[in-house]
C-alpha positions in Angstrom: 0.1 0.0 -0.2 1.6 3.6 -0.9 0.7 6.6 1.6 1.0 9.8 0.0 1.9 12.3 2.4 3.0 15.7 2.6 6.5 15.6 3.9 6.7 17.0 7.5 10.4 18.1 7.9 12.7 19.9 6.1 16.3 19.8 6.7 18.2 23.3 5.9 22.5 24.1 6.4 23.0 24.3 9.9 19.1 24.4 11.1 16.5 22.1 11.0 13.2 24.3 10.3 10.0 22.0 11.5 7.0 22.2 9.3 4.4 19.8 11.6 0.4 19.2 10.8 0.1 19.2 14.3 1.9 22.1 15.5 2.8 25.7 14.4 0.3 27.8 12.5 -2.3 30.0 13.7 -5.3 27.8 15.8 -3.0 24.8 15.8 -4.0 23.1 12.6 -5.7 19.7 12.4 -4.0 16.6 11.0 -1.7 16.3 8.0 -3.2 15.3 4.5 -5.7 12.4 4.0 -4.2 9.8 2.9 -5.1 8.4 -1.2 -5.4 5.3 -2.6 -5.7 4.5 -6.2 -8.4 1.8 -7.0 -9.3 -0.3 -10.2 -12.8 -1.0 -11.0 -13.7 -3.6 -13.6 -17.5 -3.7 -14.6 -18.6 -7.0 -16.6 -21.2 -4.5 -18.6 -23.1 -1.3 -18.2 -26.9 -1.7 -16.6 -28.7 -0.2 -13.9 -27.7 -2.7 -10.8 -23.9 -3.2 -12.0 -23.9 0.7 -12.4 -25.7 1.1 -9.0 -23.0 -1.3 -7.1 -20.2 0.6 -8.6 -21.7 4.0 -7.5 -22.3 2.7 -4.0 -18.9 1.5 -3.7 -17.4 4.9 -5.2 -19.9 6.5 -2.3 -18.4 4.7 0.8 -15.4 6.4 0.3 -16.5 10.0 -0.3 -18.7 9.4 2.7 -15.8 8.6 4.8 -13.7 11.8 2.7 -11.1 9.7 1.7 -9.3 10.6 -1.5 -9.5 8.0 -4.4 -7.5 7.9 -8.1 -10.2 5.6 -9.6 -9.5 3.9 -12.9 -13.1 2.6 -13.9 -13.0 0.2 -17.0 -16.1 -1.5 -18.4 -15.5 -5.0 -20.1 -18.9 -4.6 -22.2 -20.1 -7.9 -21.5 -17.4 -9.8 -23.4 -15.0 -12.1 -21.3 -12.0 -11.4 -23.1 -11.8 -7.8 -22.2 -12.4 -8.9 -18.5 -9.6 -10.7 -18.7 -7.7 -7.9 -20.5 -9.0 -5.6 -18.1 -7.8 -7.8 -14.9 -4.0 -8.3 -16.7 -3.5 -4.8 -17.2 -4.9 -3.7 -13.1 -2.4 -6.8 -12.1 0.3 -4.6 -13.5 -1.2 -1.4 -12.7 0.4 0.4 -9.2 -2.9 0.1 -7.5 -3.6 -0.3 -4.0 -6.7 -2.4 -4.4 -9.3 -3.7 -7.3 -12.9 -4.1 -7.0 -14.7 -6.4 -10.0 -18.6 -5.9 -10.5 -20.3 -9.7 -11.5 -18.9 -12.8 -11.5 -16.9 -13.2 -14.9 -15.4 -9.7 -14.2 -14.2 -11.1 -10.2 -13.0 -14.8 -11.6 -11.0 -13.0 -14.5 -9.3 -10.6 -11.8 -9.2 -13.6 -9.4 -6.9 -15.4 -11.7 -4.7 -12.3 -12.7 -4.2 -10.8 -9.6 -2.3 -12.2 -6.7 -0.7 -9.7 -4.9 -3.1 -6.8 -3.9 -6.4 -7.3 -2.6 -9.7 -7.7 -4.9 -13.0 -7.0 -3.8 -15.9 -8.3 -5.7 -19.5 -7.2 -6.1 -22.8 -8.5 -7.8 -21.5 -12.3 -7.2 -24.2 -14.9 -6.5 -22.2 -17.8 -5.5 -18.4 -17.0 -4.9 -17.4 -20.5 -3.7 -19.3 -22.3 -6.7 -17.1 -20.0 -8.8 -14.3 -20.5 -7.5 -13.1 -16.8 -5.8 -13.0 -18.0 -2.1 -11.8 -21.4 -0.2 -15.1 -20.7 1.5 -17.7 -17.9 2.2 -16.7 -18.2 5.8 -12.9 -18.3 5.7 -12.1 -16.9 2.0 -8.5 -17.7 2.5 -6.6 -15.6 -0.2 -6.3 -12.0 -1.2 -10.4 -12.2 -2.7 -13.2 -11.3 -0.3 -16.3 -9.3 -1.2 -20.3 -9.2 -1.3 -22.7 -11.6 -2.7 -25.9 -10.9 -4.3 -27.6 -13.9 -4.2 -31.5 -13.0 -4.1 -34.0 -14.6 -2.0 -35.5 -16.7 -5.2 -38.3 -18.1 -3.5 -39.1 -15.3 -2.5 -39.2 -13.9 -5.9 -40.9 -16.8 -7.6 -43.6 -16.7 -5.0 -44.6 -13.1 -6.5 -45.4 -14.8 -9.6 -48.6 -17.0 -7.8 -49.5 -13.4 -5.3 -49.9 -11.7 -8.8 -51.3 -14.4 -11.0 -52.6 -17.3 -9.0 -53.6 -19.6 -11.4 -49.7 -19.5 -13.2 -49.0 -22.7 -14.0 -45.4 -22.1 -16.2 -42.7 -19.6 -15.7 -39.9 -19.1 -18.7 -36.3 -18.6 -17.4 -33.8 -17.5 -19.9 -30.1 -17.2 -18.5 -26.2 -17.3 -19.8 -25.0 -20.7 -20.1 -21.4 -19.6 -19.1 -22.5 -17.7 -15.8 -22.1 -20.0 -12.7 -24.5 -17.3 -10.9 -27.4 -17.6 -13.2 -27.2 -21.4 -12.7 -27.4 -21.2 -9.0 -30.3 -18.9 -9.5 -32.3 -21.4 -11.9 -31.8 -24.4 -9.6 -33.0 -22.2 -6.6 -36.1 -21.6 -9.0 -36.5 -25.0 -9.9 -36.4 -25.7 -6.3 -39.0 -23.2 -5.1 -41.4 -24.1 -8.5 -42.1 -27.8 -6.8 -43.5 -25.8 -4.0 -45.7 -23.4 -5.7 -46.9 -25.9 -8.2 -45.6 -24.1 -11.4 -43.1 -25.8 -13.8 -39.9 -23.7 -15.0 -39.6 -23.9 -18.4 -35.9 -22.7 -19.7 -33.6 -21.7 -22.6 -29.9 -20.6 -22.5 -28.0 -18.0 -24.3 -24.3 -17.1 -25.1 -24.7 -13.2 -25.5 -28.0 -10.7 -25.2 -28.1 -11.2 -28.9 -29.7 -14.5 -29.1 -32.3 -13.7 -26.3 -35.0 -12.6 -28.4 -34.7 -16.5 -30.0 -34.3 -17.6 -27.0 -37.5 -16.5 -25.5 -39.2 -17.5 -28.3 -38.1 -21.1 -28.2 -40.2 -21.2 -24.5 -43.2 -21.2 -25.9 -46.1 -20.3 -23.8 -45.9 -19.5 -20.4 -47.7 -17.8 -17.6 -45.0 -15.7 -16.6 -40.9 -14.9 -17.0 -38.3 -14.7 -14.0 -35.7 -12.5 -14.9 -32.7 -13.8 -12.9 -29.5 -11.5 -12.0 -28.1 -12.3 -15.5 -25.6 -9.9 -16.8 -26.4 -10.5 -20.5 -30.3 -10.6 -20.0 -30.5 -7.9 -17.8 -28.5 -6.0 -20.1 -31.1 -6.3 -22.6 -34.3 -6.6 -20.4 -36.5 -4.7 -23.0 -36.6 -7.8 -24.8 -38.1 -9.8 -22.4 -40.2 -6.8 -21.2 -41.6 -6.6 -25.0 -42.2 -10.6 -24.8 -44.1 -10.2 -21.6 -46.6 -7.6 -23.3 -47.1 -9.2 -26.7 -47.4 -12.7 -24.7 -49.6 -11.4 -21.9 -47.0 -13.2 -19.4 -46.2 -11.6 -15.8 -42.5 -10.5 -16.2 -40.9 -10.7 -12.4 -37.7 -9.0 -11.7 -34.7 -9.7 -9.5 -33.8 -6.4 -8.7 -35.4 -2.6 -8.8 -33.6 -1.6 -12.3 -35.5 -4.2 -13.9 -38.9 -3.0 -12.7 -38.2 0.6 -13.6 -37.7 -0.9 -17.2 -40.7 -2.3 -17.3 -40.9 -5.5 -15.1 -44.1 -5.6 -13.1 -42.6 -6.4 -9.5 -39.6 -7.8 -7.8 -38.3 -8.3 -3.6 -34.6 -7.7 -4.1 -31.7 -6.0 -3.3 -30.9 -2.3 -3.2 -27.2 -2.3 -5.6 -26.1 0.3 -4.0 -26.3 -0.2 -0.7 -24.6 -3.5 -1.5 -21.9 -1.5 -3.3 -21.4 0.3 -0.1 -21.2 -2.4 1.9 -18.3 -3.5 -0.3 -16.6 -0.1 0.1 -16.6 -0.3 3.6 -14.9 -3.2 3.8 -12.3 -2.1 1.1 -12.1 0.6 3.7 -10.9 -1.8 6.0 -8.5 -3.2 4.1 -6.9 -0.2 3.1 -7.1 1.9 6.3 -7.1 -0.5 9.0 -5.1 -3.5 7.6 -7.6 -6.1 7.8 -6.5 -9.1 5.5 -9.1 -10.2 2.7 -8.4 -13.9 3.8 -10.0 -13.1 7.3 -13.0 -11.5 5.7 -16.2 -13.4 5.4 -18.1 -12.7 2.1 -21.0 -10.6 3.3 -24.9 -10.5 1.8 -27.0 -8.0 2.1 -30.2 -7.8 4.4 -31.6 -5.0 2.8 -34.7 -6.4 0.6 -37.1 -3.9 -1.2 -40.4 -4.8 -2.7 -40.9 -2.6 -6.0 -43.6 -2.5 -8.2 -44.7 -1.3 -11.2 -48.6 -1.1 -11.8 -48.5 0.2 -15.4 -46.3 -2.4 -16.4 -48.2 -5.4 -15.1 -51.3 -3.7 -16.9 -49.7 -3.8 -20.4 -48.6 -7.6 -19.4 -52.2 -8.5 -19.0 -52.2 -8.3 -15.0 -52.8 -6.0 -11.8 -50.8 -5.8 -8.8 -53.2 -6.5 -5.9 -53.7 -3.6 -3.6 -52.1 -5.4 -0.9 -48.9 -5.2 -2.7 -49.0 -1.7 -4.1 -49.8 -0.7 -0.7 -47.0 -2.8 1.0 -44.2 -1.4 -1.4 -41.3 0.3 -0.8 -41.4 1.4 -4.4 -44.2 2.3 -6.8 -43.0 3.2 -10.0 -44.9 5.6 -11.9 
């Protein structure tokens, strides 16, 4: 770690002139210049949830009054770009690296071994090979999980559309976090008496065709899958065309046209990750000893207008309960 501080003494020929941050000067003065840090951020793709996580992370430093030289880069949804960014950060003189989303975190963890790496918006860090375990990461990598309350989110299908029998899910075959969510959805579906129909994609350009391949369904569920979320408008169009309820996994999706979700506040998740970073940079905490953290802040967000376009009406009880109603 590098500490960039003003010199506190000047040695002159035959005498020493002390320039102290703690004394001298009228009024006694405060401490010396605040420590500052250089941090690289690798964000997999641009969409509201990941943008919010990155901004929340930066906000934690602003709130703490800590100066940061930021290098924020976006992989544009391409794993090759994420790998290149990680390799660049490995060679740069950085104090810490933040990776936003699982593929970006996997690339950073593989390339960077001599500086702290934090991740956020990762569903299952252990399954993704980022940590030895959530409780004891064991290396230079730790962070925050955005594991969704998938069962609660899928239950919203029945709360809004009680007669629903089929739920369609499209997800990326290459994203471990997406497979975890789909498995959780299948488990929850048994108790809810619904059938999950699934289709996989390799990139967002395949989304429309994958949705069509599902055929007729009563509802769609959008996991926190980066390829799907970055093109969520395609899911919105399908839901409206097929009069199928669209349940999201985070607030940004509801703002973009999903009908409802009970999900994580990604800005707060980013702030939580930033607080972990401050403990590392200022207090000397070691990532190996810092358990992966999860968010306990869930919010119910509803979009009655979007629901109407999908041929359903959100019950008044849910609208009244909502933390946020999108007008």
